C-alpha positions as a Markdown table, in Angstrom:
| # | Residue | x | y | z |
|---|---|---|---|---|
| 1 | Met | -7.8 | -36.5 | -13.2 |
| 2 | Ser | -7.2 | -33.3 | -15.3 |
| 3 | Ile | -9.0 | -30.0 | -15.9 |
| 4 | Ile | -9.4 | -28.8 | -19.5 |
| 5 | Thr | -10.0 | -25.1 | -20.1 |
| 6 | Val | -10.2 | -23.1 | -23.3 |
| 7 | Asn | -7.8 | -20.1 | -23.9 |
| 8 | Ala | -8.5 | -16.8 | -25.7 |
| 9 | Ala | -7.5 | -18.4 | -29.0 |
| 10 | Gly | -10.1 | -21.1 | -28.6 |
| 11 | Thr | -7.6 | -23.9 | -28.0 |
| 12 | Asn | -8.0 | -26.5 | -25.3 |
| 13 | Val | -5.5 | -26.2 | -22.4 |
| 14 | Thr | -5.1 | -29.3 | -20.1 |
| 15 | Tyr | -4.1 | -28.8 | -16.5 |
| 16 | Ser | -2.8 | -32.0 | -14.8 |
| 17 | Ile | -2.9 | -32.8 | -11.1 |
| 18 | Tyr | 0.4 | -31.8 | -9.4 |
| 19 | Arg | -0.3 | -32.0 | -5.7 |
| 20 | Lys | -3.3 | -32.8 | -3.5 |
| 21 | Glu | -3.7 | -32.0 | 0.2 |
| 22 | Ala | -6.7 | -32.2 | 2.6 |
| 23 | Asn | -9.0 | -29.7 | 0.9 |
| 24 | Arg | -6.7 | -28.3 | -1.8 |
| 25 | Ala | -5.6 | -29.5 | -5.2 |
| 26 | Val | -3.0 | -27.8 | -7.4 |
| 27 | Tyr | -3.1 | -28.4 | -11.2 |
| 28 | Ile | -0.3 | -27.3 | -13.5 |
| 29 | Gly | -0.6 | -26.3 | -17.2 |
| 30 | Pro | 1.8 | -26.7 | -20.1 |
| 31 | Ala | 3.6 | -23.4 | -19.5 |
| 32 | Asn | 4.4 | -24.2 | -15.8 |
| 33 | Thr | 8.1 | -24.4 | -15.0 |
| 34 | Asp | 10.3 | -23.8 | -11.9 |
| 35 | Leu | 10.4 | -20.1 | -12.8 |
| 36 | Val | 7.0 | -19.6 | -14.6 |
| 37 | Lys | 3.7 | -20.4 | -13.0 |
| 38 | Asp | 0.7 | -21.7 | -14.9 |
| 39 | Gln | -1.6 | -23.2 | -12.2 |
| 40 | Leu | -5.1 | -23.8 | -11.2 |
| 41 | Ile | -5.7 | -24.2 | -7.5 |
| 42 | Val | -9.0 | -25.6 | -6.2 |
| 43 | Asn | -10.0 | -25.3 | -2.5 |
| 44 | Ser | -13.0 | -26.5 | -0.6 |
| 45 | Ala | -13.9 | -26.1 | 3.1 |
| 46 | Ser | -16.7 | -28.0 | 4.7 |
| 47 | Pro | -19.5 | -26.2 | 6.5 |
| 48 | Lys | -19.1 | -25.5 | 10.2 |
| 49 | Gln | -22.4 | -25.9 | 12.1 |
| 50 | Ser | -23.4 | -23.5 | 14.8 |
| 51 | Ala | -26.4 | -23.5 | 17.1 |
| 52 | Ser | -28.4 | -21.4 | 14.6 |
| 53 | Ser | -27.0 | -22.4 | 11.2 |
| 54 | Tyr | -25.7 | -25.5 | 9.4 |
| 55 | Gly | -22.9 | -23.3 | 8.0 |
| 56 | Asn | -21.6 | -22.6 | 4.5 |
| 57 | Arg | -19.4 | -24.6 | 2.1 |
| 58 | Arg | -16.7 | -22.3 | 0.9 |
| 59 | Ser | -15.0 | -23.1 | -2.4 |
| 60 | Ser | -12.5 | -21.2 | -4.6 |
| 61 | Val | -10.7 | -21.6 | -7.8 |
| 62 | Asn | -7.5 | -19.6 | -8.4 |
| 63 | Tyr | -5.7 | -19.1 | -11.6 |
| 64 | Leu | -2.0 | -18.2 | -11.2 |
| 65 | Ser | 0.2 | -17.1 | -14.1 |
| 66 | Thr | 3.6 | -15.5 | -14.3 |
| 67 | Leu | 3.8 | -12.6 | -16.8 |
| 68 | Ser | 6.5 | -10.1 | -17.8 |
| 69 | Thr | 5.7 | -6.5 | -16.8 |
| 70 | Ser | 7.5 | -3.2 | -17.6 |
| 71 | Asn | 9.2 | -1.1 | -14.9 |
| 72 | Pro | 9.7 | 2.7 | -14.9 |
| 73 | Asp | 13.4 | 2.3 | -15.5 |
| 74 | Gly | 12.9 | 0.5 | -18.8 |
| 75 | Thr | 13.6 | -3.0 | -17.4 |
| 76 | Ser | 11.0 | -5.8 | -17.2 |
| 77 | Thr | 10.2 | -8.1 | -14.3 |
| 78 | Ala | 8.3 | -11.4 | -14.1 |
| 79 | Lys | 5.4 | -11.1 | -11.7 |
| 80 | Asp | 2.6 | -13.4 | -10.7 |
| 81 | Val | -1.0 | -12.5 | -11.8 |
| 82 | Lys | -3.8 | -14.1 | -9.7 |
| 83 | Cys | -7.5 | -14.4 | -10.6 |
| 84 | Glu | -9.7 | -15.9 | -7.9 |
| 85 | Val | -13.4 | -16.9 | -7.8 |
| 86 | Val | -14.9 | -17.6 | -4.4 |
| 87 | Val | -18.2 | -19.2 | -3.6 |
| 88 | Ser | -20.0 | -19.6 | -0.3 |
| 89 | Ile | -23.1 | -21.7 | -0.3 |
| 90 | Pro | -25.3 | -22.4 | 2.8 |
| 91 | Ala | -25.6 | -26.1 | 3.6 |
| 92 | Gly | -29.0 | -27.4 | 2.5 |
| 93 | Val | -29.3 | -25.3 | -0.7 |
| 94 | Thr | -30.2 | -27.5 | -3.6 |
| 95 | Phe | -28.7 | -27.3 | -7.1 |
| 96 | Ala | -32.1 | -26.3 | -8.4 |
| 97 | Gln | -32.2 | -23.3 | -6.1 |
| 98 | Leu | -28.7 | -22.2 | -7.3 |
| 99 | Lys | -29.8 | -22.3 | -10.9 |
């Protein structure tokens, strides 16, 4: 299974499954190497019921990319940039309610 996104130029970018664990999947893009990260990380945690609530499903998508940044001394360094979207939805909420 892969994930297809569209970059700023309007071109499709395909992320292929790299690793799956219990509630986490890591997808890598075409620019990913041992030194440069181009990854999408998808997490999902099941709701935990308590006496007064059915709990919330917590999901997140992280985009991780390595970019070159300038330093005050005139050199440049590769640093990771992370963009994360987190969602917490109470158990029992329907898709229609979310819309």
